[in-house]
C-alpha positions as protocol buffer text, in pm:
chain_id: "A"
residue {
  index: 1
  type: MET
  ca { x: 11191 y: 4796 z: 11150 }
}
residue {
  index: 2
  type: SER
  ca { x: 11237 y: 4933 z: 11512 }
}
residue {
  index: 3
  type: THR
  ca { x: 10944 y: 5137 z: 11658 }
}
residue {
  index: 4
  type: THR
  ca { x: 11186 y: 5433 z: 11724 }
}
residue {
  index: 5
  type: ALA
  ca { x: 11290 y: 5444 z: 11368 }
}
residue {
  index: 6
  type: PHE
  ca { x: 10935 y: 5451 z: 11238 }
}
residue {
  index: 7
  type: ASN
  ca { x: 10821 y: 5687 z: 11490 }
}
residue {
  index: 8
  type: LEU
  ca { x: 11096 y: 5930 z: 11388 }
}
residue {
  index: 9
  type: ALA
  ca { x: 11005 y: 5969 z: 10995 }
}
residue {
  index: 10
  type: PRO
  ca { x: 10689 y: 6214 z: 11093 }
}
residue {
  index: 11
  type: LEU
  ca { x: 10947 y: 6408 z: 11288 }
}
residue {
  index: 12
  type: THR
  ca { x: 11207 y: 6424 z: 11043 }
}
residue {
  index: 13
  type: THR
  ca { x: 10914 y: 6531 z: 10771 }
}
residue {
  index: 14
  type: MET
  ca { x: 10800 y: 6797 z: 11009 }
}
residue {
  index: 15
  type: ASN
  ca { x: 11163 y: 6942 z: 11070 }
}
residue {
  index: 16
  type: TYR
  ca { x: 11206 y: 6960 z: 10699 }
}
residue {
  index: 17
  type: MET
  ca { x: 10896 y: 7136 z: 10650 }
}
residue {
  index: 18
  type: ASN
  ca { x: 10965 y: 7398 z: 10939 }
}
residue {
  index: 19
  type: LYS
  ca { x: 11302 y: 7446 z: 10806 }
}
residue {
  index: 20
  type: ASN
  ca { x: 11165 y: 7508 z: 10447 }
}
residue {
  index: 21
  type: LEU
  ca { x: 10856 y: 7751 z: 10608 }
}
residue {
  index: 22
  type: HIS
  ca { x: 11112 y: 7950 z: 10816 }
}
residue {
  index: 23
  type: ARG
  ca { x: 11358 y: 7968 z: 10501 }
}
residue {
  index: 24
  type: HIS
  ca { x: 11050 y: 8116 z: 10296 }
}
residue {
  index: 25
  type: CYS
  ca { x: 10953 y: 8361 z: 10575 }
}
residue {
  index: 26
  type: GLU
  ca { x: 11304 y: 8466 z: 10593 }
}
residue {
  index: 27
  type: GLN
  ca { x: 11295 y: 8538 z: 10204 }
}
residue {
  index: 28
  type: HIS
  ca { x: 10972 y: 8712 z: 10232 }
}
residue {
  index: 29
  type: CYS
  ca { x: 11110 y: 8931 z: 10502 }
}
residue {
  index: 30
  type: LEU
  ca { x: 11424 y: 9016 z: 10304 }
}
residue {
  index: 31
  type: LEU
  ca { x: 11220 y: 9107 z: 10012 }
}
residue {
  index: 32
  type: LEU
  ca { x: 10989 y: 9324 z: 10204 }
}
residue {
  index: 33
  type: GLU
  ca { x: 11282 y: 9512 z: 10354 }
}
residue {
  index: 34
  type: ILE
  ca { x: 11421 y: 9556 z: 9995 }
}
residue {
  index: 35
  type: SER
  ca { x: 11099 y: 9688 z: 9884 }
}
residue {
  index: 36
  type: ARG
  ca { x: 11073 y: 9895 z: 10199 }
}
residue {
  index: 37
  type: LEU
  ca { x: 11468 y: 10039 z: 10104 }
}
residue {
  index: 38
  type: LEU
  ca { x: 11339 y: 10090 z: 9734 }
}
residue {
  index: 39
  type: ASN
  ca { x: 11042 y: 10280 z: 9825 }
}
residue {
  index: 40
  type: THR
  ca { x: 10815 y: 10068 z: 9653 }
}
residue {
  index: 41
  type: GLY
  ca { x: 10510 y: 10129 z: 9864 }
}
residue {
  index: 42
  type: LEU
  ca { x: 10418 y: 9756 z: 9837 }
}
residue {
  index: 43
  type: ASP
  ca { x: 10307 y: 9611 z: 10186 }
}
residue {
  index: 44
  type: MET
  ca { x: 10381 y: 9229 z: 10242 }
}
residue {
  index: 45
  type: GLU
  ca { x: 10037 y: 9090 z: 10094 }
}
residue {
  index: 46
  type: SER
  ca { x: 10130 y: 9300 z: 9772 }
}
residue {
  index: 47
  type: LEU
  ca { x: 10482 y: 9221 z: 9764 }
}
residue {
  index: 48
  type: SER
  ca { x: 10400 y: 8844 z: 9785 }
}
residue {
  index: 49
  type: ILE
  ca { x: 10121 y: 8867 z: 9490 }
}
residue {
  index: 50
  type: CYS
  ca { x: 10378 y: 9006 z: 9298 }
}
residue {
  index: 51
  type: VAL
  ca { x: 10640 y: 8747 z: 9372 }
}
residue {
  index: 52
  type: ARG
  ca { x: 10388 y: 8484 z: 9273 }
}
residue {
  index: 53
  type: LEU
  ca { x: 10292 y: 8645 z: 8959 }
}
residue {
  index: 54
  type: CYS
  ca { x: 10674 y: 8656 z: 8869 }
}
residue {
  index: 55
  type: GLU
  ca { x: 10730 y: 8306 z: 8959 }
}
residue {
  index: 56
  type: GLN
  ca { x: 10452 y: 8209 z: 8753 }
}
residue {
  index: 57
  type: GLY
  ca { x: 10617 y: 8358 z: 8418 }
}
residue {
  index: 58
  type: ILE
  ca { x: 10478 y: 8731 z: 8446 }
}
residue {
  index: 59
  type: ASN
  ca { x: 10745 y: 8983 z: 8297 }
}
residue {
  index: 60
  type: PRO
  ca { x: 10843 y: 9215 z: 8595 }
}
residue {
  index: 61
  type: GLU
  ca { x: 10895 y: 9510 z: 8412 }
}
residue {
  index: 62
  type: ALA
  ca { x: 10547 y: 9503 z: 8252 }
}
residue {
  index: 63
  type: LEU
  ca { x: 10386 y: 9424 z: 8629 }
}
residue {
  index: 64
  type: SER
  ca { x: 10575 y: 9716 z: 8747 }
}
residue {
  index: 65
  type: SER
  ca { x: 10450 y: 9944 z: 8465 }
}
residue {
  index: 66
  type: VAL
  ca { x: 10090 y: 9805 z: 8526 }
}
residue {
  index: 67
  type: ILE
  ca { x: 10147 y: 9906 z: 8898 }
}
residue {
  index: 68
  type: LYS
  ca { x: 10260 y: 10256 z: 8826 }
}
residue {
  index: 69
  type: GLU
  ca { x: 9963 y: 10308 z: 8591 }
}
residue {
  index: 70
  type: LEU
  ca { x: 9697 y: 10171 z: 8861 }
}
residue {
  index: 71
  type: ARG
  ca { x: 9888 y: 10400 z: 9123 }
}
residue {
  index: 72
  type: LYS
  ca { x: 9821 y: 10694 z: 8865 }
}
residue {
  index: 73
  type: ALA
  ca { x: 9485 y: 10622 z: 8794 }
}
residue {
  index: 74
  type: SER
  ca { x: 9386 y: 10624 z: 9188 }
}
residue {
  index: 75
  type: ASP
  ca { x: 9576 y: 10920 z: 9244 }
}
residue {
  index: 76
  type: ASN
  ca { x: 9382 y: 11073 z: 8982 }
}
residue {
  index: 77
  type: LEU
  ca { x: 9020 y: 10949 z: 9126 }
}
residue {
  index: 78
  type: LYS
  ca { x: 9135 y: 11060 z: 9464 }
}
residue {
  index: 79
  type: ALA
  ca { x: 9204 y: 11420 z: 9334 }
}
residue {
  index: 80
  type: THR
  ca { x: 8911 y: 11418 z: 9142 }
}
residue {
  index: 81
  type: GLU
  ca { x: 8684 y: 11295 z: 9462 }
}
residue {
  index: 82
  type: ASN
  ca { x: 8877 y: 11575 z: 9665 }
}
residue {
  index: 83
  type: SER
  ca { x: 8780 y: 11845 z: 9431 }
}
residue {
  index: 84
  type: THR
  ca { x: 8436 y: 11756 z: 9391 }
}
residue {
  index: 85
  type: ASN
  ca { x: 8380 y: 11768 z: 9809 }
}
């Protein structure tokens, strides 16, 4: 085996990893843009968590319902705090 071929193997692995990372970032940016167009109100971190949960088998409709309920509860809590101040 030549020294050159041996030295190129880590570079090939790094190029593969960089391409996958770039593709992953592009996908998340695309999902974030779709999320914004649909006015979901999700930031990148929240969207990433939702995607990971769905990838692990969580039902997307159930997840959506939970998010809506949490938002309602948060809004009600804020309204209660504002009315007592």
